[in-house]
KOLSE-443310 format. One record per residue (C-alpha): x, z, y; residue in one letter; residue number from 0. Coordinates in pm, whole numbers, plus 50000, padded with zeros to 5 digits. Each point is the difference from the previous one (the first is absolute). Layout:
KOLSE-443310
@xx->X&zz->Z&yy->Y&type->a&seq->NUM
...
END
This chain:
KOLSE-443310
@xx->52860&zz->79326&yy->59888&type->m&seq->0
@xx->49731&zz->50264&yy->50027&type->s&seq->1
@xx->49735&zz->50070&yy->49742&type->t&seq->2
@xx->49637&zz->49927&yy->50078&type->a&seq->3
@xx->49771&zz->50300&yy->49988&type->k&seq->4
@xx->49628&zz->49971&yy->49944&type->k&seq->5
@xx->49762&zz->50167&yy->50246&type->f&seq->6
@xx->49638&zz->49982&yy->50104&type->s&seq->7
@xx->49847&zz->49945&yy->50341&type->s&seq->8
@xx->49682&zz->49884&yy->50174&type->k&seq->9
@xx->49952&zz->49698&yy->50223&type->m&seq->10
@xx->49715&zz->49845&yy->50191&type->d&seq->11
@xx->49807&zz->49775&yy->49761&type->e&seq->12
@xx->50024&zz->49689&yy->50220&type->k&seq->13
@xx->50371&zz->50048&yy->50064&type->v&seq->14
@xx->50061&zz->50039&yy->49628&type->l&seq->15
@xx->49813&zz->49678&yy->49927&type->e&seq->16
@xx->50207&zz->49818&yy->50263&type->e&seq->17
@xx->50315&zz->50147&yy->49847&type->l&seq->18
@xx->49900&zz->49878&yy->49654&type->r&seq->19
@xx->49928&zz->49651&yy->50134&type->e&seq->20
@xx->50328&zz->49992&yy->50189&type->f&seq->21
@xx->50196&zz->50116&yy->49696&type->a&seq->22
@xx->49844&zz->49723&yy->49795&type->q&seq->23
@xx->50077&zz->49737&yy->50266&type->q&seq->24
@xx->50361&zz->50118&yy->50021&type->e&seq->25
@xx->50030&zz->50025&yy->49622&type->n&seq->26
@xx->50112&zz->50362&yy->50033&type->r&seq->27
@xx->49867&zz->50328&yy->49874&type->d&seq->28
@xx->49839&zz->50256&yy->50227&type->i&seq->29
@xx->50273&zz->50252&yy->49927&type->s&seq->30
@xx->50274&zz->49777&yy->50144&type->s&seq->31
@xx->49791&zz->49929&yy->50310&type->l&seq->32
@xx->49930&zz->50369&yy->50057&type->l&seq->33
@xx->50367&zz->50087&yy->49951&type->t&seq->34
@xx->50102&zz->49736&yy->50254&type->e&seq->35
@xx->49734&zz->50113&yy->50248&type->a&seq->36
@xx->50096&zz->50366&yy->49976&type->v&seq->37
@xx->50371&zz->49920&yy->50037&type->k&seq->38
@xx->49920&zz->49795&yy->50312&type->d&seq->39
@xx->49790&zz->50285&yy->50141&type->l&seq->40
@xx->50270&zz->50259&yy->49935&type->l&seq->41
@xx->50268&zz->49780&yy->50156&type->n&seq->42
@xx->49780&zz->49935&yy->50302&type->k&seq->43
@xx->49933&zz->50370&yy->50054&type->k&seq->44
@xx->50363&zz->50098&yy->49946&type->r&seq->45
@xx->50138&zz->49745&yy->50244&type->i&seq->46
@xx->49795&zz->50116&yy->50296&type->k&seq->47
@xx->50169&zz->50339&yy->50057&type->p&seq->48
@xx->50346&zz->49851&yy->49949&type->v&seq->49
@xx->49926&zz->49711&yy->50233&type->f&seq->50
@xx->49856&zz->50237&yy->50259&type->q&seq->51
@xx->50308&zz->50222&yy->49990&type->a&seq->52
@xx->50237&zz->49704&yy->50038&type->v&seq->53
@xx->49787&zz->49852&yy->50279&type->s&seq->54
@xx->49996&zz->50330&yy->50188&type->d&seq->55
@xx->50375&zz->50031&yy->49964&type->e&seq->56
@xx->50055&zz->49643&yy->50125&type->a&seq->57
@xx->49770&zz->50050&yy->50298&type->f&seq->58
@xx->50181&zz->50323&yy->50090&type->d&seq->59
@xx->50341&zz->49840&yy->49964&type->e&seq->60
@xx->49919&zz->49677&yy->50187&type->f&seq->61
@xx->49743&zz->50135&yy->50246&type->d&seq->62
@xx->50181&zz->49881&yy->50312&type->e&seq->63
@xx->50075&zz->49655&yy->49860&type->a&seq->64
@xx->49639&zz->49956&yy->49891&type->l&seq->65
@xx->49875&zz->50100&yy->50343&type->e&seq->66
@xx->50231&zz->49742&yy->50158&type->d&seq->67
@xx->49878&zz->49731&yy->49761&type->l&seq->68
@xx->49637&zz->50084&yy->50078&type->a&seq->69
@xx->50053&zz->49923&yy->50373&type->k&seq->70
END
């Protein structure tokens, strides 16, 4: 398990207020919500290039079959 490290950042005032309200509703702390959100963002951004590469490879490999299916 990794160790949490404290850091400082800025956020739009209204967004921060919504985050605080959401954390309270979910009975969670802001830190856990931010960690989850950042992990989701990183996973989302990392998947795209991998998915694109695999998609390109599949389209190259099955180009003729896909063209036949599209008819």
